[in-house]
GUDRENMI-798529 format. One record per residue (C-alpha): residue number from 1; residue in one letter; x, y, z. Coordinates in steps of 0.2 Angstrom, whole numbers, plus 5000, padded with zeros to 4 digits. Example, Ala and Ser with C-alpha at 12.3 -4.5 7.8 and 13.67 -1.06 7.14 Angstrom:
BEGIN
PT,num,residuo,X,Y,Z
PT,1,a,5062,4978,5039
PT,2,s,5068,4995,5036
END
This chain:
BEGIN
PT,num,residuo,X,Y,Z
PT,1,m,5068,4866,5023
PT,2,i,5051,4873,5019
PT,3,t,5039,4876,5033
PT,4,l,5021,4880,5034
PT,5,p,5012,4892,5046
PT,6,a,5004,4883,5061
PT,7,r,4985,4881,5060
PT,8,k,4981,4888,5078
PT,9,p,4983,4907,5082
PT,10,r,4997,4911,5094
PT,11,s,4993,4929,5097
PT,12,s,5008,4941,5096
PT,13,a,5020,4927,5097
PT,14,a,5020,4927,5078
PT,15,a,5029,4943,5079
PT,16,t,5044,4936,5088
PT,17,r,5048,4921,5077
PT,18,r,5065,4912,5079
PT,19,t,5065,4905,5062
PT,20,p,5059,4913,5046
PT,21,l,5041,4910,5040
PT,22,l,5044,4901,5023
PT,23,l,5029,4898,5012
PT,24,d,5027,4883,5001
PT,25,r,5015,4887,4986
PT,26,q,5011,4869,4982
PT,27,a,5007,4865,5000
PT,28,l,4996,4880,5002
PT,29,k,4986,4875,4986
PT,30,r,4983,4858,4993
PT,31,r,4977,4865,5009
PT,32,l,4964,4877,5000
PT,33,a,4958,4861,4991
PT,34,d,4957,4850,5006
PT,35,d,4951,4861,5020
PT,36,t,4934,4868,5025
PT,37,y,4936,4886,5031
PT,38,d,4925,4897,5042
PT,39,v,4929,4912,5030
PT,40,v,4938,4915,5014
PT,41,v,4942,4932,5010
PT,42,i,4944,4937,4991
PT,43,g,4955,4951,4988
PT,44,g,4973,4954,4993
PT,45,g,4974,4972,4996
PT,46,i,4976,4980,5013
PT,47,t,4957,4978,5018
PT,48,g,4957,4960,5013
PT,49,a,4974,4957,5022
PT,50,y,4968,4965,5038
PT,51,a,4951,4955,5037
PT,52,v,4960,4938,5036
PT,53,l,4972,4943,5050
PT,54,d,4957,4949,5061
PT,55,a,4948,4932,5057
PT,56,v,4963,4921,5061
PT,57,s,4967,4930,5077
PT,58,r,4950,4927,5083
PT,59,g,4952,4909,5081
PT,60,l,4943,4907,5064
PT,61,r,4949,4895,5051
PT,62,a,4953,4908,5037
PT,63,a,4959,4909,5020
PT,64,l,4964,4924,5008
PT,65,v,4965,4923,4989
PT,66,e,4971,4936,4977
PT,67,k,4969,4935,4958
PT,68,d,4986,4944,4954
PT,69,d,4998,4948,4968
PT,70,f,4996,4955,4986
PT,71,a,4994,4974,4985
PT,72,s,4995,4973,4966
PT,73,g,4980,4985,4964
PT,74,t,4976,5001,4974
PT,75,s,4986,4995,4989
PT,76,s,5003,4997,4981
PT,77,k,4998,5013,4972
PT,78,s,4992,5024,4986
PT,79,s,4999,5041,4992
PT,80,k,5008,5030,5006
PT,81,m,5001,5041,5019
PT,82,v,4995,5035,5036
PT,83,h,4986,5050,5041
PT,84,g,4970,5058,5048
PT,85,g,4967,5069,5033
PT,86,l,4967,5088,5035
PT,87,r,4955,5089,5020
PT,88,y,4942,5078,5029
PT,89,i,4941,5092,5043
PT,90,e,4938,5105,5029
PT,91,q,4924,5094,5023
PT,92,g,4917,5093,5041
PT,93,n,4921,5074,5043
PT,94,v,4929,5076,5060
PT,95,n,4924,5059,5066
PT,96,l,4934,5051,5052
PT,97,v,4949,5061,5056
PT,98,r,4948,5057,5075
PT,99,h,4946,5039,5071
PT,100,s,4960,5039,5058
PT,101,l,4972,5047,5070
PT,102,l,4968,5034,5082
PT,103,e,4972,5020,5069
PT,104,r,4988,5030,5064
PT,105,h,4994,5028,5082
PT,106,r,4990,5009,5082
PT,107,f,4999,5007,5066
PT,108,r,5015,5016,5073
PT,109,k,5014,5004,5088
PT,110,n,5010,4988,5079
PT,111,a,5022,4991,5064
PT,112,p,5035,5003,5070
PT,113,h,5047,4997,5056
PT,114,l,5035,5001,5042
PT,115,v,5026,5017,5048
PT,116,h,5037,5032,5051
PT,117,r,5033,5050,5057
PT,118,l,5034,5063,5043
PT,119,p,5033,5082,5044
PT,120,f,5021,5090,5032
PT,121,l,5026,5108,5027
PT,122,f,5014,5121,5021
PT,123,p,5023,5137,5014
PT,124,v,5014,5153,5018
PT,125,l,5016,5164,5002
PT,126,e,5011,5182,4999
PT,127,k,5003,5176,4983
PT,128,e,5001,5161,4972
PT,129,g,5002,5149,4987
PT,130,v,4991,5136,4995
PT,131,f,4985,5151,5006
PT,132,d,4992,5168,5010
PT,133,a,4996,5175,5027
PT,134,r,4978,5180,5031
PT,135,l,4971,5163,5026
PT,136,a,4986,5155,5036
PT,137,k,4978,5161,5052
PT,138,g,4962,5151,5049
PT,139,f,4972,5136,5043
PT,140,e,4981,5136,5059
PT,141,g,4965,5134,5068
PT,142,l,4962,5119,5058
PT,143,l,4979,5112,5063
PT,144,w,4974,5115,5081
PT,145,t,4958,5105,5078
PT,146,y,4969,5091,5070
PT,147,d,4981,5091,5085
PT,148,l,4967,5090,5098
PT,149,v,4957,5076,5090
PT,150,g,4972,5065,5090
PT,151,g,4986,5072,5081
PT,152,w,4995,5074,5098
PT,153,r,4998,5056,5099
PT,154,i,5012,5057,5086
PT,155,g,5023,5066,5099
PT,156,k,5023,5083,5091
PT,157,l,5011,5097,5089
PT,158,h,5010,5109,5074
PT,159,q,5022,5123,5073
PT,160,r,5024,5140,5065
PT,161,l,5040,5142,5055
PT,162,t,5050,5158,5050
PT,163,v,5056,5160,5032
PT,164,p,5074,5153,5036
PT,165,e,5066,5138,5045
PT,166,v,5056,5134,5030
PT,167,l,5071,5136,5018
PT,168,a,5081,5124,5030
PT,169,q,5068,5111,5026
PT,170,a,5065,5115,5008
PT,171,p,5080,5126,5001
PT,172,t,5074,5126,4983
PT,173,l,5057,5134,4987
PT,174,r,5055,5150,4978
PT,175,a,5058,5163,4991
PT,176,e,5052,5179,4983
PT,177,n,5034,5178,4990
PT,178,l,5038,5167,5005
PT,179,k,5031,5174,5022
PT,180,g,5035,5158,5033
PT,181,g,5026,5141,5035
PT,182,l,5016,5129,5045
PT,183,v,5022,5112,5049
PT,184,y,5012,5097,5057
PT,185,f,5016,5079,5058
PT,186,d,5009,5063,5051
PT,187,a,5016,5046,5045
PT,188,r,5020,5037,5029
PT,189,t,5023,5019,5024
PT,190,d,5028,5008,5010
PT,191,d,5010,5002,5006
PT,192,a,5015,4986,4997
PT,193,r,5027,4980,5011
PT,194,l,5014,4984,5024
PT,195,v,5001,4973,5015
PT,196,l,5013,4959,5013
PT,197,t,5018,4960,5031
PT,198,v,4999,4959,5037
PT,199,v,4997,4944,5025
PT,200,r,5012,4936,5032
PT,201,t,5007,4939,5050
PT,202,a,4990,4931,5046
PT,203,a,5000,4916,5039
PT,204,a,5010,4915,5054
PT,205,l,4994,4913,5065
PT,206,g,4988,4899,5054
PT,207,a,4978,4907,5039
PT,208,t,4980,4900,5021
PT,209,v,4986,4914,5010
PT,210,l,4989,4913,4991
PT,211,n,4992,4925,4977
PT,212,g,4989,4921,4958
PT,213,a,4972,4913,4964
PT,214,k,4958,4921,4954
PT,215,a,4940,4919,4960
PT,216,e,4931,4913,4944
PT,217,g,4914,4910,4953
PT,218,l,4906,4907,4970
PT,219,l,4900,4891,4977
PT,220,t,4882,4891,4984
PT,221,q,4871,4879,4994
PT,222,a,4853,4882,4998
PT,223,g,4854,4900,4990
PT,224,r,4869,4905,5002
PT,225,v,4887,4907,4997
PT,226,s,4897,4892,5003
PT,227,g,4914,4895,4995
PT,228,a,4923,4901,4980
PT,229,r,4930,4892,4964
PT,230,v,4947,4899,4960
PT,231,s,4959,4896,4946
PT,232,v,4977,4894,4952
PT,233,d,4992,4890,4940
PT,234,g,4981,4882,4927
PT,235,d,4971,4872,4940
PT,236,t,4954,4874,4947
PT,237,i,4951,4873,4966
PT,238,d,4934,4873,4975
PT,239,i,4937,4882,4992
PT,240,r,4923,4877,5004
PT,241,s,4919,4890,5017
PT,242,r,4905,4895,5028
PT,243,a,4907,4913,5024
PT,244,v,4914,4923,5010
PT,245,v,4921,4941,5010
PT,246,n,4922,4952,4995
PT,247,a,4937,4964,4998
PT,248,t,4941,4967,4979
PT,249,g,4941,4986,4979
PT,250,v,4937,4993,4962
PT,251,w,4932,4975,4956
PT,252,t,4919,4974,4970
PT,253,d,4904,4975,4958
PT,254,e,4910,4961,4947
PT,255,l,4911,4949,4961
PT,256,d,4895,4955,4969
PT,257,a,4886,4952,4953
PT,258,k,4892,4934,4954
PT,259,a,4883,4932,4971
PT,260,d,4867,4942,4966
PT,261,e,4861,4943,4948
PT,262,g,4851,4959,4953
PT,263,h,4866,4968,4960
PT,264,r,4867,4986,4954
PT,265,p,4885,4994,4953
PT,266,q,4890,5004,4968
PT,267,v,4908,5008,4966
PT,268,r,4914,5025,4958
PT,269,p,4933,5023,4954
PT,270,a,4943,5039,4957
PT,271,k,4961,5039,4949
PT,272,g,4976,5045,4958
PT,273,v,4994,5046,4950
PT,274,h,5011,5049,4957
PT,275,i,5028,5052,4948
PT,276,v,5045,5051,4955
PT,277,v,5060,5062,4952
PT,278,p,5078,5062,4959
PT,279,w,5080,5071,4976
PT,280,e,5094,5082,4970
PT,281,k,5081,5091,4958
PT,282,v,5071,5097,4973
PT,283,r,5081,5094,4989
PT,284,i,5067,5094,5002
PT,285,n,5068,5085,5019
PT,286,c,5050,5083,5022
PT,287,t,5033,5083,5013
PT,288,v,5030,5100,5005
PT,289,t,5012,5104,5000
PT,290,v,5012,5116,4985
PT,291,p,4998,5124,4974
PT,292,i,4994,5119,4956
PT,293,p,4990,5135,4946
PT,294,g,4971,5136,4942
PT,295,r,4967,5120,4952
PT,296,a,4958,5118,4969
PT,297,r,4969,5102,4972
PT,298,r,4985,5104,4982
PT,299,a,5000,5093,4977
PT,300,t,5012,5085,4989
PT,301,c,5031,5082,4986
PT,302,t,5038,5069,4998
PT,303,r,5056,5064,5001
PT,304,w,5059,5045,5000
PT,305,g,5077,5042,5002
PT,306,d,5086,5049,4987
PT,307,r,5070,5051,4977
PT,308,v,5055,5063,4979
PT,309,v,5037,5057,4975
PT,310,l,5025,5070,4968
PT,311,g,5006,5067,4969
PT,312,t,4992,5066,4967
PT,313,t,4976,5068,4956
PT,314,d,4958,5064,4960
PT,315,e,4947,5062,4945
PT,316,d,4934,5050,4939
PT,317,y,4940,5035,4929
PT,318,q,4931,5026,4915
PT,319,g,4944,5013,4908
PT,320,s,4949,4996,4913
PT,321,p,4954,4994,4931
PT,322,d,4967,4981,4926
PT,323,d,4977,4994,4916
PT,324,v,4979,5010,4925
PT,325,h,4994,5021,4923
PT,326,c,5000,5039,4924
PT,327,t,4997,5049,4908
PT,328,r,5007,5062,4900
PT,329,r,4994,5075,4904
PT,330,e,4994,5070,4922
PT,331,m,5013,5070,4923
PT,332,e,5013,5088,4916
PT,333,f,5000,5093,4929
PT,334,l,5011,5087,4943
PT,335,l,5027,5094,4935
PT,336,e,5018,5111,4933
PT,337,g,5014,5112,4952
PT,338,a,5032,5108,4957
PT,339,n,5040,5120,4945
PT,340,t,5028,5134,4951
PT,341,a,5034,5131,4969
PT,342,f,5052,5126,4967
PT,343,e,5067,5134,4958
PT,344,g,5074,5125,4944
PT,345,t,5064,5116,4931
PT,346,l,5058,5098,4931
PT,347,t,5055,5090,4914
PT,348,e,5049,5073,4908
PT,349,d,5067,5067,4907
PT,350,d,5068,5069,4926
PT,351,v,5054,5057,4929
PT,352,v,5061,5040,4934
PT,353,g,5045,5031,4939
PT,354,s,5026,5033,4940
PT,355,i,5011,5024,4946
PT,356,g,4992,5026,4944
PT,357,g,4979,5018,4955
PT,358,l,4960,5018,4958
PT,359,r,4951,5023,4974
PT,360,p,4935,5012,4976
PT,361,l,4924,5026,4982
PT,362,v,4906,5023,4985
PT,363,g,4892,5035,4984
PT,364,g,4883,5046,4971
PT,365,k,4888,5049,4953
PT,366,e,4887,5068,4954
PT,367,g,4900,5080,4959
PT,368,a,4919,5079,4960
PT,369,t,4927,5063,4967
PT,370,l,4939,5075,4977
PT,371,d,4924,5080,4987
PT,372,m,4917,5063,4991
PT,373,r,4918,5056,5008
PT,374,r,4931,5042,5011
PT,375,d,4920,5032,5023
PT,376,h,4919,5013,5021
PT,377,h,4904,5003,5017
PT,378,i,4901,4985,5024
PT,379,t,4886,4975,5019
PT,380,i,4879,4957,5020
PT,381,g,4871,4953,5003
PT,382,r,4856,4942,5000
PT,383,t,4866,4927,4998
PT,384,g,4876,4930,5014
PT,385,m,4892,4937,5006
PT,386,v,4900,4951,5016
PT,387,t,4906,4965,5005
PT,388,v,4917,4979,5010
PT,389,t,4923,4994,5000
PT,390,g,4928,5012,5002
PT,391,g,4938,5018,5017
PT,392,k,4957,5021,5016
PT,393,l,4973,5013,5020
PT,394,t,4974,5022,5038
PT,395,t,4958,5014,5043
PT,396,s,4961,4997,5036
PT,397,r,4964,4988,5052
PT,398,h,4947,4994,5059
PT,399,m,4938,4990,5043
PT,400,g,4945,4972,5044
PT,401,e,4938,4971,5062
PT,402,l,4921,4977,5056
PT,403,v,4921,4965,5042
PT,404,i,4924,4950,5053
PT,405,d,4911,4957,5065
PT,406,k,4899,4954,5050
PT,407,v,4906,4937,5047
PT,408,m,4903,4932,5065
PT,409,t,4885,4937,5062
PT,410,v,4884,4926,5047
PT,411,l,4892,4912,5057
PT,412,g,4882,4914,5072
PT,413,r,4897,4915,5083
PT,414,k,4905,4928,5095
PT,415,a,4923,4932,5098
PT,416,s,4931,4949,5100
PT,417,s,4944,4957,5088
PT,418,r,4962,4957,5094
PT,419,t,4971,4967,5080
PT,420,a,4971,4984,5089
PT,421,k,4986,4978,5099
PT,422,l,4993,4964,5088
PT,423,l,5011,4967,5083
PT,424,l,5015,4963,5064
PT,425,l,5029,4952,5060
PT,426,g,5046,4962,5062
PT,427,g,5038,4974,5075
PT,428,a,5042,4966,5091
PT,429,g,5057,4973,5099
PT,430,y,5061,4985,5085
PT,431,d,5071,5001,5089
PT,432,a,5069,5014,5076
PT,433,e,5083,5025,5083
PT,434,a,5095,5011,5085
PT,435,v,5092,5005,5067
PT,436,a,5093,5022,5060
PT,437,a,5110,5025,5069
PT,438,s,5117,5009,5062
PT,439,g,5116,5015,5045
PT,440,g,5121,5006,5029
PT,441,l,5114,4989,5025
PT,442,a,5108,4986,5043
PT,443,a,5097,5002,5042
PT,444,h,5090,4998,5025
PT,445,l,5085,4980,5030
PT,446,g,5078,4985,5047
PT,447,e,5067,4998,5039
PT,448,r,5059,4985,5027
PT,449,y,5059,4969,5038
PT,450,g,5060,4976,5056
PT,451,t,5067,4963,5068
PT,452,e,5065,4950,5054
PT,453,a,5080,4958,5045
PT,454,r,5091,4945,5053
PT,455,f,5084,4932,5042
PT,456,v,5089,4941,5026
PT,457,g,5106,4944,5035
PT,458,d,5107,4925,5038
PT,459,l,5106,4923,5019
PT,460,i,5120,4935,5016
PT,461,q,5131,4927,5030
PT,462,e,5129,4910,5021
PT,463,d,5133,4918,5004
PT,464,p,5141,4935,5004
PT,465,s,5138,4938,4986
PT,466,l,5120,4940,4990
PT,467,a,5124,4957,4998
PT,468,e,5127,4964,4981
PT,469,p,5114,4977,4974
PT,470,v,5102,4969,4962
PT,471,v,5096,4986,4954
PT,472,a,5109,4999,4949
PT,473,g,5108,5015,4960
PT,474,l,5096,5007,4973
PT,475,p,5100,4998,4990
PT,476,y,5090,4982,4987
PT,477,t,5101,4967,4988
PT,478,r,5101,4950,4980
PT,479,a,5097,4942,4996
PT,480,e,5080,4951,4996
PT,481,v,5076,4943,4980
PT,482,v,5080,4926,4987
PT,483,y,5069,4930,5003
PT,484,a,5055,4937,4992
PT,485,v,5054,4920,4983
PT,486,r,5056,4909,4999
PT,487,a,5046,4918,5011
PT,488,e,5035,4931,5002
PT,489,l,5027,4920,4988
PT,490,a,5035,4930,4974
PT,491,r,5031,4921,4958
PT,492,s,5037,4933,4945
PT,493,v,5049,4946,4940
PT,494,d,5035,4959,4942
PT,495,d,5031,4953,4960
PT,496,v,5049,4956,4965
PT,497,l,5053,4972,4956
PT,498,s,5036,4981,4958
PT,499,r,5031,4976,4975
PT,500,r,5044,4967,4985
PT,501,l,5058,4979,4981
PT,502,r,5048,4994,4974
PT,503,a,5062,4996,4962
PT,504,r,5050,4999,4947
PT,505,l,5043,5015,4956
PT,506,f,5060,5022,4961
PT,507,a,5070,5017,4946
PT,508,r,5059,5011,4932
PT,509,d,5073,5009,4918
PT,510,a,5086,5002,4930
PT,511,s,5074,4989,4936
PT,512,a,5071,4984,4918
PT,513,d,5090,4981,4917
PT,514,a,5089,4970,4932
PT,515,a,5075,4959,4926
PT,516,e,5086,4946,4919
PT,517,a,5096,4944,4935
PT,518,v,5079,4943,4945
PT,519,g,5073,4930,4933
PT,520,a,5088,4919,4936
PT,521,v,5085,4919,4954
PT,522,l,5067,4914,4952
PT,523,g,5072,4900,4940
PT,524,r,5085,4893,4953
PT,525,e,5073,4895,4968
PT,526,l,5057,4889,4960
PT,527,n,5066,4876,4948
PT,528,l,5058,4884,4933
PT,529,p,5061,4879,4915
PT,530,d,5071,4892,4905
PT,531,a,5056,4896,4894
PT,532,e,5045,4901,4909
PT,533,v,5059,4912,4916
PT,534,e,5060,4920,4899
PT,535,r,5041,4923,4899
PT,536,s,5042,4931,4916
PT,537,v,5057,4943,4911
PT,538,s,5048,4947,4894
PT,539,a,5032,4951,4903
PT,540,y,5040,4963,4915
PT,541,l,5050,4972,4901
PT,542,a,5034,4973,4890
PT,543,s,5024,4980,4905
PT,544,v,5038,4993,4908
PT,545,r,5037,4998,4890
PT,546,h,5019,5000,4891
PT,547,e,5020,5011,4906
PT,548,k,5032,5022,4898
PT,549,s,5022,5024,4882
PT,550,v,5007,5029,4891
PT,551,l,5017,5042,4901
PT,552,l,5026,5049,4886
PT,553,e,5012,5048,4873
PT,554,g,5014,5062,4861
PT,555,a,5032,5065,4866
PT,556,a,5045,5067,4851
PT,557,a,5053,5051,4846
END
């Protein structure tokens, strides 16, 4: 049976549902067309997701529309760190660090199944390191600052490590120049699943949420924005709303120009890329920060199960925001850093996945993007549209709060934000230690769905064949594909493999091999004609081929 979210907010009760929240795409489309909203948020990344959650939890009638898929832009292609940002202390932006560390703490309370503590290791090398023993003393002072302004909330302070202790965490580090190390603690998350969980929590509280809904224009009345015209599945829907939020990230200027013909571009996209290699090639147990020869930027190598994620770059980007991938030059840049720091040799043949994303920075056009501040910007335009850009994943909850503060100004209403203590779906009653100790499938599902893992487990109990892996070499089950369609608004093979399962990032070629099986599930669950299923499979395979061609451009055939 298909159920829709209730229209009235029910506080944290949404986090303790007894039945799964199943979303009916056709019913959601009808609701968008028929209802009048207090606010419609355009853009389904982490900022838009938290804005609609903040709105509905205050009692506003709220909607969220996303032109592609939730988190399909920057919010599935971040460094996946929930952190204060040591670099921002180096830049003198201590207030951003202090606030980020507070928000990190809130994330770990509100989404304990999705945000996990992670040690960060800085090797101290005699030469050719991030810093030598002399500079390490100054850097430790920076770590004390980090701990004191909020790092302590994670439950551990930074530590000095001996050479044997460093090698215990990173046994393949080149030891000839190693003098010891420093370790501090931050957190990481699966960014796409975090966005999806925030969106689903908003839906559980009564918000109308829909992907594949592109804002083609804005509705106006008496010179003020009064809604949005969106195209959905070949239909056009006019969404009536008393306020509109532009949370479209690197596409911000495009939508702002629709609201104000005199708008001048404000966003400066900065490109960041990551590549993924098998864990056995590096064998680290934490995040290790390594130097890249001749560059000021440090690279990070982070263990993620049986994979290691290497990143990131930070450079101006001039191309299409709809076609962003890691290039061969960028891949070689990251491989060079890893090969300098670790024994053995990583090659392009070891790269099993890659992503490229854009940070929507706001500020001057001069200087390196690496040196630009990551503060957010929220404005009310001449036509009353609220626009938000900048910021970072860690501060997204607070950004959503401030956005809706502006919306309340537009509406002439008052209500306080409630998201600082609002548990996300799957977070209530979650015991990370117990889940980790359970191991196997239970641990895998628990770390992705929290206490809602029982709903995926119910599917397996009904049909034990759904416990089978869907992608060779990865733990994702067929039940998760079914759940993605029924409960997470997955519409395509790409929605499932790139964001619901993250299989494309961690095993690109194996995910392509699974595309047909995923398409078959989509066809059954959504009652799609064979031709539409084939189009979805073919589109995914073509996208993977394009990603690989960009990554390996110039390689021998």
